[in-house]
C-alpha positions as CSV (number, residue, x, y, z in Angstrom):
1,M,72.0,-6.2,57.8
2,N,68.6,-4.8,58.3
3,I,68.1,-5.2,62.0
4,Q,64.8,-3.3,62.0
5,L,63.3,-5.6,59.4
6,V,64.4,-8.7,61.3
7,E,62.9,-7.4,64.5
8,S,59.6,-6.6,62.7
9,L,59.5,-10.1,61.2
10,A,60.2,-11.7,64.6
11,N,57.3,-9.7,66.1
12,A,55.0,-10.6,63.3
13,I,55.9,-14.3,63.6
14,K,55.3,-14.2,67.4
15,A,51.8,-12.7,66.7
16,L,50.8,-15.6,64.5
17,S,48.3,-18.2,65.7
18,T,49.4,-21.9,65.9
19,E,47.7,-22.7,62.6
20,E,49.4,-19.7,60.9
21,R,52.8,-20.7,62.2
22,E,52.3,-24.2,60.9
23,L,51.4,-22.8,57.5
24,L,54.4,-20.6,57.5
25,N,56.6,-23.6,58.4
26,Q,55.1,-25.5,55.5
27,K,55.8,-22.7,53.1
28,L,59.4,-22.4,54.3
29,T,60.0,-26.1,54.2
30,Y,58.6,-26.3,50.6
31,Q,61.2,-23.8,49.5
32,S,64.0,-25.8,50.9
33,H,62.6,-29.0,49.2
34,W,62.7,-27.2,45.9
35,Q,66.3,-26.1,46.5
36,N,67.2,-29.8,47.3
37,L,65.5,-31.0,44.2
38,R,67.1,-28.6,41.8
39,P,70.4,-30.5,41.5
40,K,68.6,-33.7,40.9
41,I,66.5,-32.1,38.1
42,L,69.5,-30.7,36.4
43,A,71.3,-34.0,36.7
44,N,68.3,-35.8,35.1
45,A,68.2,-33.2,32.3
46,Q,71.9,-33.7,31.6
47,A,71.5,-37.5,31.5
48,I,68.6,-37.3,29.1
49,Q,70.5,-34.9,26.9
50,Q,73.5,-37.3,26.8
51,R,71.2,-40.2,25.9
52,R,69.8,-38.1,23.1
53,N,73.4,-37.3,21.9
54,G,72.9,-33.6,22.5
55,Q,69.8,-33.4,20.4
56,Y,66.9,-31.4,21.9
57,F,63.4,-32.8,22.2
58,D,61.4,-30.9,19.6
59,P,58.1,-32.7,19.0
60,D,55.8,-31.9,16.1
61,I,52.8,-30.4,18.0
62,D,50.5,-30.6,15.0
63,Q,51.2,-34.3,14.7
64,I,50.5,-34.9,18.4
65,I,47.2,-33.0,18.2
66,Y,46.2,-35.0,15.1
67,Q,47.0,-38.2,16.9
68,V,45.1,-37.3,20.0
69,R,42.1,-36.4,18.0
70,E,42.2,-39.6,16.0
71,E,42.4,-41.6,19.3
72,R,39.5,-39.7,20.8
73,D,37.4,-40.2,17.6
74,Q,38.0,-43.9,17.8
75,Q,36.8,-43.9,21.4
76,L,33.7,-41.8,20.8
77,L,32.5,-42.9,17.3
78,P,31.6,-46.6,18.2
79,D,29.5,-45.4,21.1
80,S,27.7,-42.9,19.0
81,F,26.6,-45.4,16.4
82,S,25.7,-48.2,18.8
83,S,23.2,-45.9,20.8
84,E,21.3,-45.0,17.6
85,E,20.3,-48.5,16.8
C-alpha cells in the first residue's frame, strides 16, 4: 500500500473548497453508477443477441444514408417549390 500517496490525497481533499468537494463527490458517484450499470448493459446485450438467434446487427450504412437523404429531400423540396410561386 502506498501510504504516502493516501496521505497526500487526504491532504489535497481537505484543502478543497465546499464546491470542489461536491464536484469530487459527483465524479466519484458517477463512477460507481457506471459500475452498477455494467451488468445490466451486458444482460441486455445478451438478451438481444438471443432474440436475434446469435446473429450480429450489421446494418447497411449506405442504405441508411440513402434513406435519410430521401426523407430529408421529401421534407425540403415541397417547401422550396411553394415559396417560389
